Rosetta silent file (secondary structure, phi, psi, omega in degrees, C-alpha in Angstrom):
SEQUENCE: MPRIRIDAVLVQAVIAGALSFAHLHDLAEAAGQDGWKAWAYPISVDLLLVAAWRRMRTTADNRAAWAWFIIALAASLGANVATAGLLDLNDVPAWLRILVAGWPALAFLGGTLLVHAPTAAPEADPKPAPVPAPPVAPATEPAADVTVERAPEPAPELPAASSSEPAPPSVPAPAVTVPPALLDHARKLSDAHQATTGVRIDSATLRARLGVPSPLADAITAQLA
SCORE:     score description
SCORE:     0.000 S_00000001
   1 L     0.000  126.632 -178.542    0.000    0.000    0.000 S_00000001
   2 L   -66.397  142.387 -178.611    1.522    3.317   -0.986 S_00000001
   3 L   -83.345  132.889 -179.304    2.354    5.612    1.858 S_00000001
   4 L   -81.186  125.965 -179.443    0.485    8.926    1.919 S_00000001
   5 L  -107.861  125.900 -178.154    2.845   11.873    2.070 S_00000001
   6 L   -87.960  123.347 -179.752    1.524   15.148    3.460 S_00000001
   7 L  -102.577  126.194 -177.595    2.710   18.182    1.510 S_00000001
   8 H   -64.392  -36.362  179.511    2.708   21.491    3.397 S_00000001
   9 H   -66.700  -39.208  178.146    2.096   23.459    0.207 S_00000001
  10 H   -65.271  -41.308  178.020   -0.912   21.286   -0.651 S_00000001
  11 H   -63.415  -41.819  178.713   -2.387   21.745    2.846 S_00000001
  12 H   -63.839  -38.659  178.888   -1.883   25.497    2.565 S_00000001
  13 H   -65.528  -39.288  178.540   -3.603   25.513   -0.828 S_00000001
  14 H   -64.385  -42.998 -179.604   -6.611   23.622    0.565 S_00000001
  15 H   -65.132  -45.876 -179.859   -6.965   26.067    3.468 S_00000001
  16 H   -63.755  -40.201  178.797   -6.640   29.118    1.200 S_00000001
  17 H   -64.875  -40.250 -179.833   -9.118   27.687   -1.294 S_00000001
  18 H   -65.885  -43.243  179.692  -11.661   26.897    1.417 S_00000001
  19 H   -66.233  -43.394  178.757  -11.455   30.376    2.943 S_00000001
  20 H   -63.665  -38.162  178.886  -11.650   32.078   -0.432 S_00000001
  21 H   -62.130  -43.461 -179.205  -14.606   29.877   -1.369 S_00000001
  22 H   -67.123  -39.837 -179.823  -16.445   30.873    1.800 S_00000001
  23 H   -66.050  -40.222  178.258  -15.735   34.573    1.326 S_00000001
  24 H   -65.533  -38.746  178.143  -16.993   34.527   -2.253 S_00000001
  25 H   -63.737  -42.810 -178.517  -20.146   32.714   -1.147 S_00000001
  26 H   -66.952  -39.426 -179.703  -20.824   35.264    1.598 S_00000001
  27 H   -68.050  -42.503  178.847  -20.295   38.201   -0.741 S_00000001
  28 H   -64.044  -38.736  179.417  -22.534   36.752   -3.448 S_00000001
  29 H   -68.037  -37.406  178.426  -25.242   35.997   -0.884 S_00000001
  30 H   -70.022  -25.498  179.695  -25.022   39.551    0.520 S_00000001
  31 L   -85.764    7.907  175.469  -25.332   40.935   -3.034 S_00000001
  32 L   102.531    4.469  179.331  -28.693   39.201   -3.496 S_00000001
  33 L   -98.671   92.410 -175.228  -27.576   35.834   -4.912 S_00000001
  34 L   -97.818  170.688  176.636  -29.191   33.392   -2.501 S_00000001
  35 L    68.272 -141.702 -177.177  -29.463   29.622   -2.488 S_00000001
  36 H   -66.172  -23.447 -179.549  -27.437   27.574   -4.973 S_00000001
  37 H   -65.011  -36.547  178.772  -26.490   30.708   -6.904 S_00000001
  38 H   -66.111  -31.522  178.732  -24.310   31.936   -4.055 S_00000001
  39 H   -78.297  -21.255 -179.087  -22.425   28.606   -4.092 S_00000001
  40 H   -77.021  -25.025 -177.779  -21.884   28.772   -7.861 S_00000001
  41 H   -64.373  -46.920  177.928  -19.933   32.060   -7.712 S_00000001
  42 H   -59.704  -37.643  178.814  -16.822   30.653   -5.944 S_00000001
  43 H   -64.254  -39.775  179.857  -16.746   27.758   -8.414 S_00000001
  44 H   -63.333  -43.255 -179.787  -16.911   30.201  -11.338 S_00000001
  45 H   -65.502  -44.482 -178.589  -14.019   32.290   -9.996 S_00000001
  46 H   -66.419  -38.211  178.764  -11.843   29.255   -9.259 S_00000001
  47 H   -64.676  -37.696  177.518  -12.494   27.700  -12.666 S_00000001
  48 H   -67.080  -36.840  175.687  -11.436   30.926  -14.395 S_00000001
  49 H   -62.356  -45.128 -178.699   -8.241   30.980  -12.316 S_00000001
  50 H   -65.442  -42.204 -179.629   -7.451   27.385  -13.269 S_00000001
  51 H   -64.059  -41.415  178.536   -8.143   27.985  -16.980 S_00000001
  52 H   -67.418  -38.421  179.683   -5.907   31.073  -17.050 S_00000001
  53 H   -66.008  -40.461  179.134   -3.134   29.274  -15.149 S_00000001
  54 H   -67.139  -36.646  177.480   -3.172   26.324  -17.559 S_00000001
  55 H   -67.592  -35.851  177.780   -3.035   28.656  -20.550 S_00000001
  56 H   -67.459  -34.275  177.189   -0.061   30.484  -19.014 S_00000001
  57 H   -68.748  -31.735  179.340    1.753   27.191  -18.544 S_00000001
  58 H   -74.080  -49.063  177.850    1.194   26.352  -22.214 S_00000001
  59 L  -130.443  106.424 -173.834    2.282   29.749  -23.554 S_00000001
  60 L   -67.788  -27.170 -177.203    4.057   31.910  -20.977 S_00000001
  61 L   -95.727   22.404  179.371    3.901   35.088  -23.088 S_00000001
  62 L   -80.748  109.987 -177.596    0.106   34.927  -23.583 S_00000001
  63 H   -70.421  -34.828  179.383   -1.154   38.361  -22.530 S_00000001
  64 H   -63.140  -40.618  179.078   -4.813   37.312  -22.618 S_00000001
  65 H   -63.831  -41.515  177.737   -4.142   34.510  -20.109 S_00000001
  66 H   -63.965  -39.412 -178.912   -2.373   36.945  -17.777 S_00000001
  67 H   -64.800  -45.662 -179.740   -5.245   39.433  -18.080 S_00000001
  68 H   -70.842  -30.859  175.772   -7.960   36.893  -17.179 S_00000001
  69 H   -65.648  -39.941  179.004   -5.802   35.485  -14.378 S_00000001
  70 H   -68.418  -37.286  178.457   -5.519   38.957  -12.845 S_00000001
  71 H   -63.853  -46.508  179.660   -9.298   39.516  -13.214 S_00000001
  72 H   -66.277  -37.963  179.010  -10.127   36.247  -11.435 S_00000001
  73 H   -67.348  -37.373  177.057   -7.495   36.911   -8.760 S_00000001
  74 H   -64.898  -37.335  177.570   -8.900   40.398   -8.186 S_00000001
  75 H   -65.140  -41.136  179.259  -12.378   38.924   -7.735 S_00000001
  76 H   -68.046  -47.075  179.628  -11.087   36.407   -5.189 S_00000001
  77 H   -66.819  -36.007  178.179   -8.987   38.941   -3.262 S_00000001
  78 H   -62.530  -39.525  177.489  -11.784   41.501   -3.413 S_00000001
  79 H   -66.815  -39.429  179.310  -14.182   39.079   -1.774 S_00000001
  80 H   -63.591  -42.239 -178.765  -11.638   38.257    0.927 S_00000001
  81 H   -72.849  -39.121 -177.342  -11.057   41.916    1.724 S_00000001
  82 H   -65.615  -34.439 -178.848  -14.722   42.901    1.505 S_00000001
  83 H   -88.083    7.477 -179.385  -15.824   40.245    3.985 S_00000001
  84 H   -91.584   14.007  178.484  -13.080   41.191    6.461 S_00000001
  85 H   103.436   -3.126  178.401  -15.250   43.951    8.004 S_00000001
  86 H   -82.053  -13.419 -178.431  -14.517   46.694    5.472 S_00000001
  87 L  -129.340  134.476  177.383  -17.939   46.285    3.838 S_00000001
  88 L   -79.084  106.916 -177.390  -21.329   46.191    5.473 S_00000001
  89 L   -69.498  -15.125  177.571  -22.805   42.963    4.141 S_00000001
  90 L   -85.308  -12.968  179.298  -26.255   44.061    5.269 S_00000001
  91 L  -139.531   76.221 -178.440  -26.081   47.147    3.031 S_00000001
  92 L   -78.869  133.425 -179.696  -24.174   46.247   -0.151 S_00000001
  93 L   -65.638  160.709 -175.212  -23.757   49.177   -2.626 S_00000001
  94 H   -66.329  -37.534 -177.947  -25.511   49.070   -5.961 S_00000001
  95 H   -64.171  -32.287  177.981  -22.290   48.954   -8.025 S_00000001
  96 H   -73.365  -35.614  176.450  -21.203   45.805   -6.208 S_00000001
  97 H   -63.694  -39.587  178.499  -24.599   44.168   -6.817 S_00000001
  98 H   -66.435  -39.786 -179.772  -24.217   44.979  -10.534 S_00000001
  99 H   -65.832  -41.603  179.379  -20.668   43.572  -10.577 S_00000001
 100 H   -67.904  -39.488 -179.706  -21.724   40.340   -8.857 S_00000001
 101 H   -67.523  -32.610 -179.370  -24.734   39.936  -11.153 S_00000001
 102 H   -88.427   -4.304 -177.507  -22.578   40.427  -14.300 S_00000001
 103 H   -62.220  -42.376 -177.701  -19.756   38.152  -13.174 S_00000001
 104 H   -56.932  -42.461  179.464  -21.169   34.867  -14.672 S_00000001
 105 H   -66.593  -39.641  178.668  -21.241   36.317  -18.192 S_00000001
 106 H   -65.610  -41.934  179.425  -17.743   37.782  -17.774 S_00000001
 107 H   -66.582  -38.144  178.390  -16.354   34.505  -16.435 S_00000001
 108 H   -64.970  -41.167  177.887  -17.962   32.528  -19.265 S_00000001
 109 H   -62.281  -45.927 -179.961  -16.442   34.877  -21.848 S_00000001
 110 H   -64.158  -43.109  179.447  -12.988   34.595  -20.303 S_00000001
 111 H   -64.667  -38.666  179.084  -13.125   30.822  -19.980 S_00000001
 112 H   -65.354  -43.823  179.611  -14.301   30.398  -23.564 S_00000001
 113 H   -64.901  -34.926 -179.081  -11.537   32.618  -24.929 S_00000001
 114 H   -73.771  -41.148 -175.535   -8.899   30.789  -22.886 S_00000001
 115 H   -73.985  -39.801 -174.732  -10.011   27.264  -23.735 S_00000001
 116 L  -101.508   18.792  177.128  -10.630   27.846  -27.423 S_00000001
 117 L   -69.308  135.988  179.556   -7.721   30.217  -28.078 S_00000001
 118 L   -68.548  138.551  177.260   -5.759   29.119  -31.163 S_00000001
 119 L   -99.481  148.984 -179.703   -2.331   27.739  -30.448 S_00000001
 120 L   -66.075  128.795  179.409    0.646   28.396  -32.657 S_00000001
 121 L   -68.392  138.369  179.411    1.163   25.574  -35.087 S_00000001
 122 L   -63.696  143.575  179.812    4.517   23.845  -34.708 S_00000001
 123 L   -65.274  131.746  179.102    7.020   24.766  -37.309 S_00000001
 124 L   -69.478  145.912  179.094    7.259   22.217  -40.021 S_00000001
 125 L   -64.495  135.048  179.026   10.536   20.446  -40.406 S_00000001
 126 L   -62.112  140.950  179.960   12.567   21.983  -43.199 S_00000001
 127 L   -66.123  137.012  179.210   12.601   19.898  -46.294 S_00000001
 128 L   -64.553  144.779 -179.818   15.869   18.091  -46.771 S_00000001
 129 L   -65.690  136.205  179.627   18.043   19.503  -49.453 S_00000001
 130 L   -62.727  136.632  179.617   17.864   17.486  -52.645 S_00000001
 131 L   -78.501  122.131 -179.462   20.830   15.236  -53.133 S_00000001
 132 L   -64.862  141.362  179.197   22.556   16.156  -56.382 S_00000001
 133 L   -68.483  146.186  179.578   22.708   13.377  -58.911 S_00000001
 134 L   -62.841  141.718 -179.348   26.147   11.943  -59.549 S_00000001
 135 L   -63.119  138.675 -179.837   27.836   13.497  -62.566 S_00000001
 136 L   -90.573  126.579  179.716   27.488   11.510  -65.726 S_00000001
 137 L   -67.840  133.595  179.496   30.737   10.852  -67.478 S_00000001
 138 L   -64.272  147.947 -179.685   30.695   12.173  -71.042 S_00000001
 139 L   -65.234  133.306 -178.787   30.600    9.603  -73.741 S_00000001
 140 L   -76.100  129.043  177.915   34.048    8.811  -75.028 S_00000001
 141 L   -82.132  147.260  178.493   34.517    9.671  -78.674 S_00000001
 142 L   -64.138  139.165 -178.489   36.341    7.191  -80.849 S_00000001
 143 L   -65.567  134.728  179.488   39.994    8.019  -81.244 S_00000001
 144 L   -74.209  153.948  178.157   40.824    9.577  -84.585 S_00000001
 145 L   -66.267  130.978 -178.245   43.293    7.919  -86.875 S_00000001
 146 L  -102.272  125.667  178.628   46.785    9.197  -86.203 S_00000001
 147 L  -105.419  120.912 -179.774   49.105    9.655  -89.149 S_00000001
 148 L   -90.919  117.960  178.450   52.786    9.670  -88.300 S_00000001
 149 L   -97.084  141.457  179.930   54.763   11.916  -90.588 S_00000001
 150 L   -82.012  132.014 -179.191   58.472   11.439  -91.042 S_00000001
 151 L   -67.339  142.365  179.433   60.578   14.412  -90.089 S_00000001
 152 L   -68.715  146.388 -179.814   62.539   15.866  -93.033 S_00000001
 153 L   -69.907  144.351 -178.992   66.210   15.138  -93.139 S_00000001
 154 L   -65.362  144.031  179.577   68.465   18.042  -92.155 S_00000001
 155 L   -70.554  146.884  178.789   69.940   19.994  -95.005 S_00000001
 156 L   -64.129  143.683 -179.030   73.659   19.553  -95.557 S_00000001
 157 L   -70.580  141.374  177.461   75.840   22.168  -93.976 S_00000001
 158 L   -76.538  147.639  179.064   77.337   24.727  -96.300 S_00000001
 159 L   -65.911  145.587 -179.460   81.091   24.868  -96.502 S_00000001
 160 L   -64.168  149.004 -179.848   82.735   27.478  -94.373 S_00000001
 161 L   -66.321  143.178 -178.464   83.746   30.655  -96.066 S_00000001
 162 L   -69.934  151.470 -177.693   87.326   30.757  -97.223 S_00000001
 163 L   -71.858   -7.760 -178.310   89.816   32.761  -95.259 S_00000001
 164 L   -75.562  -19.627 -179.702   90.698   34.722  -98.378 S_00000001
 165 L   -70.710  140.441 -178.229   87.561   36.807  -98.083 S_00000001
 166 L   -70.298  140.022  178.526   88.197   40.098  -96.283 S_00000001
 167 L   -74.249  147.923  179.277   86.831   40.389  -92.735 S_00000001
 168 L   -63.239  140.822 -177.622   84.274   43.096  -92.126 S_00000001
 169 L   -64.027  139.699  179.660   85.874   46.266  -90.816 S_00000001
 170 L   -77.402  139.469 -179.710   85.671   46.688  -87.066 S_00000001
 171 L   -88.324  122.811 -177.928   83.640   49.591  -85.811 S_00000001
 172 L   -66.834  144.297  179.082   85.673   51.699  -83.376 S_00000001
 173 L   -69.936  141.032  179.678   84.214   52.129  -79.887 S_00000001
 174 L   -64.297  144.603  179.865   82.894   55.616  -79.207 S_00000001
 175 L   -69.658  142.720 -179.226   85.172   57.825  -77.150 S_00000001
 176 L   -93.319  125.300 -179.872   84.230   58.269  -73.492 S_00000001
 177 L   -92.473  126.207 -178.756   83.887   61.869  -72.406 S_00000001
 178 L  -100.749  123.708  176.939   85.039   62.570  -68.850 S_00000001
 179 L   -62.873  143.589 -178.996   83.411   65.520  -67.097 S_00000001
 180 H   -60.388  -39.740 -178.882   85.972   68.057  -65.829 S_00000001
 181 H   -63.896  -40.737  178.023   84.643   67.957  -62.271 S_00000001
 182 H   -67.604  -35.131  178.702   84.938   64.187  -62.198 S_00000001
 183 H   -67.633  -39.810  177.693   88.413   64.363  -63.632 S_00000001
 184 H   -63.731  -41.971  179.043   89.507   66.852  -60.941 S_00000001
 185 H   -65.610  -38.353  178.894   88.094   64.637  -58.227 S_00000001
 186 H   -66.972  -34.890  178.568   89.830   61.588  -59.709 S_00000001
 187 H   -65.769  -39.731  176.862   93.107   63.501  -59.812 S_00000001
 188 H   -63.444  -41.676  177.895   92.820   64.304  -56.098 S_00000001
 189 H   -64.215  -39.233 -179.337   92.149   60.659  -55.325 S_00000001
 190 H   -66.131  -41.196  179.062   95.099   59.611  -57.460 S_00000001
 191 H   -65.541  -41.153  179.302   97.449   62.068  -55.705 S_00000001
 192 H   -66.236  -38.613  179.285   96.311   60.939  -52.282 S_00000001
 193 H   -66.679  -39.924 -179.589   96.731   57.277  -53.269 S_00000001
 194 H   -69.938  -35.435  178.663  100.211   57.887  -54.623 S_00000001
 195 H   -68.482  -30.174 -177.413  101.220   59.833  -51.487 S_00000001
 196 H   -83.770  -45.062 -173.212  100.001   56.998  -49.300 S_00000001
 197 H  -101.281  -20.156 -178.944  101.188   53.954  -51.257 S_00000001
 198 L    88.024   -1.600  178.963  103.941   55.398  -53.409 S_00000001
 199 L  -124.936  158.111  178.566  102.405   54.057  -56.655 S_00000001
 200 L   -74.229  152.961 -178.554   99.932   55.530  -59.040 S_00000001
 201 L   -73.151  140.699  178.323   96.364   54.459  -58.727 S_00000001
 202 L   -92.596  174.259 -175.189   95.171   51.770  -61.122 S_00000001
 203 H   -67.125  -38.289 -178.091   91.913   51.632  -63.054 S_00000001
 204 H   -66.320  -42.355  179.862   90.234   49.026  -60.791 S_00000001
 205 H   -67.067  -39.129  179.189   90.979   51.000  -57.611 S_00000001
 206 H   -66.331  -40.474  177.946   89.787   54.211  -59.195 S_00000001
 207 H   -62.241  -37.812  179.528   86.584   52.592  -60.411 S_00000001
 208 H   -69.421  -36.802 -179.435   85.924   51.290  -56.878 S_00000001
 209 H   -70.066  -42.318 -175.700   86.595   54.731  -55.337 S_00000001
 210 H   -86.623  -24.202 -176.991   84.449   56.661  -57.793 S_00000001
 211 L    71.007   41.732 -178.724   81.762   54.034  -58.371 S_00000001
 212 L  -115.795  161.738  177.846   81.831   54.463  -62.145 S_00000001
 213 L   -66.584  164.818 -175.720   81.748   51.829  -64.928 S_00000001
 214 H   -61.998  -44.252 -179.848   84.939   50.308  -66.252 S_00000001
 215 H   -59.481  -40.161 -179.784   85.110   52.249  -69.590 S_00000001
 216 H   -69.495  -36.815  177.624   84.824   55.555  -67.757 S_00000001
 217 H   -65.347  -39.932  178.114   87.426   54.497  -65.168 S_00000001
 218 H   -64.107  -38.926 -179.870   89.809   53.448  -67.935 S_00000001
 219 H   -66.143  -40.098  179.271   89.339   56.805  -69.687 S_00000001
 220 H   -66.890  -41.394  179.135   90.057   58.720  -66.473 S_00000001
 221 H   -62.159  -38.032 -179.898   93.142   56.602  -65.751 S_00000001
 222 H   -67.312  -34.377 -179.973   94.433   57.276  -69.261 S_00000001
 223 H   -78.884  -21.073  178.812   94.031   61.035  -68.782 S_00000001
 224 H   -82.837  -17.453 -176.459   95.731   60.929  -65.377 S_00000001
 225 L   -69.477    0.000    0.000   98.782   59.168  -66.757 S_00000001
């Protein structure tokens, strides 16, 4: 036999529900709803609370469910406060009698909207991407007939020209012009080199000192001699 476990939260909920039920019954009876009608009002309020709570559990961001939950909670708390001595139950104001008399229609509207509210349809699974068909190899064309041509034989070499023919005249190299400023600078370098080493500067050393090409260095060396 399963062991019954007493839950403190459940006991507290039963006590709160019973007290709220009694307060709603007393308020409805004081507002002119006698007999079984006074007992139906607490049931109507509690059912609207339960319907709004279940809708909030299904969709937490449902504003309509929150609105009807607050309306039902206000009705329950209002009855608890009104029957705590703040309201003369023997002389209930007219606006409260109108509110109690119109509550059944309001509760029915709220419960209907909560129960039959459309729910968002689940998103359909995306269609799988079509698998591309394997590439079809192109049909092989028949190999064309290959004709092998024989390379032509090399032509015989012509005999070398006889040495009796005169050689073409050689074209003399153009003379290299040395700028005077460069020549003066080269002369100073040559004098300093000769004073240090005792020999005249050669073309390779002069080319390295001046950073000029070999023809120009040779021309300067020839003019320094």
